[in-house]
C-alpha positions as CSV (number, residue, x, y, z in Angstrom):
1,M,75.5,59.5,69.1
2,K,78.6,58.9,71.2
3,T,81.8,60.0,69.6
4,D,85.3,58.9,69.7
5,W,87.1,61.9,71.1
6,G,90.6,60.5,70.0
7,R,89.8,60.3,66.8
8,E,87.8,63.5,66.2
9,P,90.6,66.2,65.8
10,R,92.3,63.8,63.3
11,L,88.6,63.5,61.7
12,I,88.4,67.4,61.5
13,W,91.7,68.0,60.4
14,S,92.1,66.0,57.8
15,F,89.1,67.1,55.8
16,W,90.4,70.9,56.2
17,A,93.7,69.8,55.2
18,A,92.5,68.2,52.2
19,A,90.0,71.5,51.3
20,A,93.3,73.5,51.7
21,F,95.4,71.7,49.4
22,V,92.9,71.3,46.6
23,L,92.3,75.2,46.6
24,L,96.1,75.9,46.6
25,G,96.7,73.5,43.7
26,G,93.8,75.5,41.7
27,A,95.3,78.9,42.6
28,V,99.0,77.7,41.5
29,P,98.6,77.9,37.8
30,F,96.6,81.2,38.3
31,L,99.5,82.9,40.3
32,V,102.4,81.5,38.4
33,G,100.8,82.0,34.7
34,G,98.3,84.7,35.3
35,S,94.9,85.4,33.6
36,S,96.5,84.3,30.3
37,S,97.5,81.1,31.4
38,R,95.7,78.4,29.4
39,V,95.4,76.2,32.7
40,A,94.1,79.0,34.8
41,S,90.4,77.3,34.2
42,V,91.3,74.8,36.5
43,F,90.8,76.9,39.4
44,I,86.8,76.5,39.2
45,P,86.5,72.8,39.7
46,F,89.1,72.8,42.3
47,A,87.3,75.3,44.3
48,I,84.1,73.4,44.1
49,A,86.2,70.4,45.4
50,A,87.5,72.7,48.1
51,L,84.0,73.8,49.3
52,A,83.0,69.8,49.2
53,L,85.6,68.8,51.6
54,A,85.0,71.9,54.0
55,A,81.5,70.7,54.2
56,C,82.5,67.5,54.9
57,A,84.6,68.7,57.8
58,L,81.4,70.5,58.9
59,V,78.9,67.8,58.7
60,H,80.8,64.7,59.2
61,E,78.2,64.4,62.4
62,Q,75.1,63.7,59.9
63,G,76.0,60.2,59.0
64,R,78.1,58.3,56.8
65,A,76.0,58.6,53.7
66,L,76.4,62.4,53.5
67,T,79.8,62.5,54.0
68,S,80.6,59.9,51.4
69,A,78.5,62.0,49.0
70,L,80.5,65.2,49.5
71,Y,83.3,63.4,49.4
72,L,82.5,61.9,46.0
73,L,81.7,65.4,44.6
74,A,85.0,66.5,45.8
75,G,86.8,63.6,44.0
76,L,84.6,64.2,40.7
77,A,85.6,67.7,40.7
78,I,89.1,67.2,41.3
79,I,89.4,64.6,38.3
80,Y,87.4,67.0,36.1
81,G,89.9,69.5,36.8
82,F,92.8,67.0,35.8
83,L,90.9,66.4,32.5
84,T,91.0,70.1,32.0
85,M,94.8,70.7,32.5
86,F,95.9,67.5,30.7
87,T,93.5,68.0,27.7
88,L,96.1,71.1,26.5
89,P,99.0,68.9,26.1
90,L,97.2,66.2,24.3
91,Q,95.7,68.8,21.9
92,L,99.0,70.5,21.2
93,A,100.6,66.7,20.4
94,V,98.2,65.4,18.3
95,L,97.5,69.0,16.2
96,G,100.9,70.3,16.5
97,T,102.2,73.8,17.3
98,C,103.1,76.5,15.8
99,P,106.9,76.9,14.6
100,S,109.2,79.0,16.3
101,A,109.6,82.8,15.5
102,P,110.0,84.8,13.1
103,Q,107.9,82.2,11.4
104,P,104.4,82.6,11.0
105,C,101.9,80.6,13.1
106,P,99.2,78.8,10.7
107,S,95.5,79.2,11.8
108,G,94.2,76.4,13.9
109,L,97.6,75.7,16.1
110,Q,98.7,77.1,19.2
111,H,101.8,77.7,20.9
112,S,103.8,75.1,22.6
113,L,103.5,74.9,26.7
114,T,105.3,77.8,28.5
115,V,107.4,77.0,31.8
116,S,104.7,78.5,33.8
117,E,102.1,76.6,32.5
118,N,104.1,73.2,33.0
119,T,105.0,74.4,36.4
120,G,101.3,75.3,37.2
121,I,100.1,71.6,35.8
122,G,102.8,69.9,37.7
123,A,101.7,71.7,41.0
124,A,97.9,71.4,40.3
125,A,98.1,67.4,39.9
126,A,100.4,67.0,43.1
127,F,98.3,69.1,45.2
128,G,94.9,67.4,43.9
129,I,96.3,63.9,44.4
130,A,97.1,65.0,48.1
131,A,93.8,66.4,48.7
132,L,92.4,63.1,47.5
133,F,94.4,61.0,49.9
134,I,94.1,63.0,52.9
135,G,90.5,63.3,52.3
136,F,90.1,59.8,52.2
137,F,91.9,59.4,55.3
138,G,89.3,61.4,57.3
139,L,86.7,59.4,55.4
140,A,88.3,56.2,56.7
141,V,87.7,57.6,60.4
142,V,84.0,58.2,60.1
143,Y,83.5,54.8,58.9
144,R,85.8,53.2,61.6
145,R,83.9,55.5,64.5
146,S,83.0,53.3,67.2
147,S,79.4,52.8,67.7
148,P,77.5,53.2,70.9
149,A,78.2,50.4,73.4
150,K,75.3,47.8,74.2
151,P,74.3,47.5,77.6
152,P,75.7,44.3,78.9
153,T,73.6,41.2,79.0
154,P,72.9,39.4,82.4
155,P,75.0,36.4,82.8
156,V,73.0,33.0,81.8
157,R,73.3,29.9,84.1
158,T,74.8,27.2,82.0
159,I,74.9,24.6,84.8
160,P,72.1,22.6,85.7
161,P,70.9,23.1,89.4
162,V,71.7,20.5,91.9
163,A,69.2,18.3,93.0
164,A,68.7,18.3,96.7
165,R,69.7,15.4,99.0
166,P,67.0,13.2,100.4
167,T,67.2,13.4,104.4
168,A,67.0,10.7,106.8
169,S,63.4,11.3,107.9
170,S,62.2,11.5,104.5
171,K,61.0,8.5,103.1
172,P,62.0,7.3,99.3
173,A,59.4,8.2,97.0
174,A,57.8,4.9,95.3
175,V,59.4,4.8,91.6
176,E,56.8,4.7,89.2
177,T,57.0,2.2,86.2
178,P,55.2,2.1,83.0
179,E,54.0,-1.0,84.2
180,A,52.3,0.3,87.2
181,E,50.3,2.4,85.4
182,N,49.0,-0.2,83.4
183,G,47.1,-2.9,85.4
184,A,47.4,-5.8,82.9
185,G,51.1,-5.2,82.5
186,T,51.2,-5.8,86.4
187,A,49.4,-9.1,86.1
188,E,51.4,-10.3,83.3
189,R,54.7,-9.8,85.0
190,K,53.5,-11.6,88.2
191,A,52.5,-14.5,86.0
192,E,56.0,-14.6,84.3
193,V,57.6,-14.3,88.0
194,R,55.6,-17.4,89.1
195,A,56.3,-19.4,85.9
196,E,60.3,-19.0,86.6
197,L,59.9,-19.8,90.3
198,K,58.3,-23.3,89.2
199,E,60.9,-24.0,86.7
200,L,63.6,-23.5,89.4
201,P,64.9,-26.9,90.9
202,E,63.9,-27.7,94.3
203,P,66.6,-27.3,96.8
204,E,68.2,-30.7,98.0
205,P,67.3,-31.6,101.7
206,E,70.4,-31.2,103.8
207,L,71.9,-34.6,105.3
208,E,71.7,-35.1,109.0
209,L,74.8,-36.7,110.4
210,P,74.0,-39.4,112.9
211,E,75.3,-38.1,116.8
212,L,78.3,-40.1,118.0
213,P,78.0,-41.5,121.7
214,P,80.1,-39.6,124.2
215,H,83.6,-41.0,124.5
216,E,83.7,-43.1,127.5
217,S,87.2,-43.3,129.1
218,T,88.3,-46.6,131.1
219,P,90.0,-45.5,134.5
220,P,93.3,-46.7,135.0
221,T,94.0,-50.2,136.8
222,T,96.1,-50.1,140.0
């Protein structure tokens, strides 16, 4: 299949950039908050999304269906990571948090979000959304890829051919009428013509003027 080399670099780099963004977004909560961070588990779904986007950059020539399926898998992994992160703030808002020290923390409650956890959630969400948009740009290039050009069709003549003019030596062809093909129709036509000729008035005879005698001139008398 003929590829569009003008769009090929943009297509490849968009998928690779999306994979890098989502991988960085999954690593930020772990790097900022450490292994004790309660949102560090988002790295697992984000890593799966990065692998799916990298696969899109490698197998995009296999067709639109495979590329779309891999992008859908990456999108589902990123959304699952979002749900994993935002579940913690929602749980703390509904169940409550432990009171500030030195008061003891009741059982079943958790501490409020730390600064590192808030930073990790915000950075992971921003990088994940950016990865979705950049990957969608690459998917759009895949769908807009030009199809192989069809061979040009030969031109078709739309003007009817001009009939050849009869020459002086050629005799005009006899015009055949439907009546000539039928002998009975010819006889009826001749009978009608004869009846019409009989009904026509006879022409009046032309009047003949008498000839005048020649003019005689008398000679002059002297």
